[in-house]
C-alpha positions in Angstrom: 121.0 7.8 -28.1 122.7 9.5 -30.9 121.6 9.1 -34.6 123.6 7.4 -36.1 123.2 4.5 -33.0 119.8 5.1 -33.8 120.2 4.5 -37.6 122.2 1.0 -36.5 119.2 0.3 -34.6 116.4 0.6 -37.2 119.0 -1.1 -39.8 119.5 -4.1 -37.1 115.9 -4.4 -37.6 114.8 -4.2 -40.4 117.5 -6.7 -41.6 116.4 -9.3 -38.9 113.0 -9.1 -40.1 114.4 -10.1 -43.9 116.0 -12.8 -42.5 113.6 -13.7 -40.0 111.1 -14.1 -42.4 113.1 -16.4 -44.7 113.9 -19.9 -44.6 117.7 -20.4 -44.1 120.2 -19.0 -42.3 119.2 -16.9 -39.7 122.1 -16.7 -37.3 123.0 -13.2 -35.9 126.2 -13.0 -38.0 123.7 -13.2 -40.9 121.3 -10.2 -39.6 124.7 -8.0 -38.6 126.0 -8.6 -42.8 122.5 -8.0 -43.5 122.2 -4.7 -41.8 126.1 -3.4 -42.9 126.9 -3.4 -39.4 129.9 -5.1 -37.3 128.6 -8.1 -34.4 129.7 -5.6 -31.9 127.4 -3.2 -33.1 124.5 -5.7 -33.0 124.9 -7.0 -29.4 125.4 -3.1 -28.5 121.8 -2.5 -29.0 120.9 -6.3 -28.5 122.5 -8.7 -25.9 120.9 -11.4 -27.0 119.2 -13.3 -29.9 115.6 -13.5 -28.1 116.4 -10.1 -27.4 116.1 -8.8 -31.2 113.9 -11.2 -32.2 111.0 -10.6 -29.3 111.5 -6.8 -30.8 111.1 -7.4 -34.0 108.0 -9.0 -32.9 107.1 -6.4 -30.6 103.7 -6.0 -32.1 102.6 -9.3 -31.5 104.1 -9.2 -28.3 102.1 -5.9 -27.8 99.4 -7.8 -29.0 99.4 -10.7 -26.3 99.9 -8.4 -23.3 97.1 -5.6 -24.3 94.8 -9.0 -25.0 94.9 -10.4 -21.5 92.2 -7.6 -19.2 89.8 -8.6 -22.1 90.0 -11.7 -22.2 89.7 -12.0 -18.3 87.0 -9.5 -18.8 84.8 -11.9 -20.9 86.1 -15.4 -19.9 86.3 -17.3 -17.1 90.1 -17.6 -15.7 91.0 -21.4 -17.5 89.1 -20.1 -20.5 91.1 -17.2 -20.6 94.1 -18.6 -20.3 93.3 -20.9 -22.6 92.6 -18.8 -25.4 96.1 -16.6 -24.4 98.2 -19.3 -24.8 96.4 -20.4 -28.6 97.1 -16.7 -29.4 100.6 -17.3 -28.2 101.1 -19.9 -30.0 99.8 -18.5 -33.4 101.9 -15.5 -33.2 104.6 -18.5 -33.8 102.8 -20.3 -36.0 103.1 -17.2 -38.4 106.7 -16.0 -37.6 108.8 -19.2 -37.1 111.5 -16.5 -35.9 109.1 -15.8 -32.8 108.6 -19.9 -32.3 112.5 -20.2 -32.2 113.1 -17.7 -29.4 110.4 -18.9 -27.4 111.4 -23.0 -28.2 115.0 -21.8 -28.0 115.4 -21.0 -24.1 111.7 -20.6 -22.7 111.6 -22.0 -19.3 115.7 -22.0 -18.9 116.0 -18.3 -19.0 119.2 -16.6 -18.3 119.5 -13.5 -16.4 120.7 -11.8 -19.4 117.4 -13.4 -21.7 114.9 -12.6 -18.9 114.3 -9.0 -19.5 113.4 -9.5 -23.3 110.8 -12.2 -22.1 109.5 -10.0 -19.5 106.4 -8.5 -20.9 105.6 -12.0 -21.8 105.6 -13.1 -18.4 104.2 -10.6 -16.5 100.9 -11.3 -18.8 100.8 -14.6 -18.5 101.8 -14.0 -13.9 98.5 -12.5 -14.5 96.5 -15.3 -16.1 98.3 -17.8 -14.0 97.2 -15.5 -11.1 93.8 -15.3 -11.5 93.1 -18.9 -12.0 95.2 -19.1 -8.7 92.9 -17.3 -7.2 89.6 -19.3 -8.8 91.2 -22.8 -7.7 91.3 -23.4 -11.7 95.1 -24.3 -11.5 98.0 -26.6 -10.1 98.8 -24.4 -7.2 102.9 -23.3 -7.6 102.5 -23.4 -11.6 104.1 -20.4 -12.4 104.5 -18.5 -15.7 108.3 -19.8 -16.8 106.9 -23.3 -16.2 104.0 -22.7 -18.6 106.8 -21.3 -21.5 108.7 -24.5 -20.7 105.7 -26.5 -21.2 104.7 -25.0 -24.4 108.1 -25.4 -25.8 107.6 -29.2 -27.5 104.3 -27.6 -29.4 106.6 -24.6 -30.9 108.1 -27.4 -32.8 105.6 -29.6 -34.2 104.9 -29.6 -37.5 102.3 -27.7 -40.0 100.5 -29.9 -41.9 97.1 -31.0 -41.6 98.2 -34.0 -39.1 100.7 -32.6 -37.3 97.9 -29.3 -36.5 95.7 -32.1 -35.2 98.6 -33.1 -33.2 99.2 -30.0 -31.8 95.8 -29.2 -30.7 95.7 -33.2 -29.0 98.8 -32.2 -26.8 97.7 -28.9 -26.0 93.7 -30.2 -24.7 96.1 -32.5 -22.8 98.4 -29.4 -21.3 95.2 -27.2 -20.5 93.5 -30.6 -18.8 96.4 -31.3 -16.7 97.5 -27.2 -15.9 93.5 -26.6 -15.2 92.3 -30.0 -13.9 89.1 -28.5 -11.6 88.4 -25.8 -14.4 86.3 -25.9 -17.9 89.3 -25.5 -20.7 87.2 -26.7 -23.7 87.6 -24.9 -26.3 84.0 -25.1 -27.5 82.9 -22.8 -24.4 85.0 -20.3 -25.7 83.0 -17.4 -27.4 83.6 -17.0 -30.8 85.0 -13.2 -30.5 87.2 -14.2 -27.8 89.0 -16.4 -30.1 91.9 -15.5 -32.0 93.9 -18.8 -33.1 96.0 -19.3 -36.3 
């Protein structure tokens, strides 16, 4: 990549991080303007909003992806799945831009968006496969299905009452996905928890 293109990419990522962290207009037009580049330049580097947002939150995505082997080595598959999904939801709680990207297209991914989500889908697929191998998940469940099911949870508010509702809904989701597996949070070892 040429140095000017690399510089533009970094400016776009810095501008996107600033815009996504603040309330208000988080459109790509606003991000391009903040970065001092045209929208064409932005789209050359990031063809979709999702690809830009998930790149901005790349560290969080990497942590989610690398957490899978450790979770599966210390927890039974249903609890590993639960702990990972809680981590995913926790990232969205602290990073509204990430939650928007996840709830906006998750489960109905276009081919253009799919590469941005691929690392998360692959990590989640490993957990789904582990549960399928032990018979602790509804047969035929896919990672795409799970992201679609999480969609409403991304939109639950952050006050105490809404957080309690989110936990209840998450428990219902886990019982439905893994009806024959132990998915109760109380069974997750303290060191394996990472919930916001």
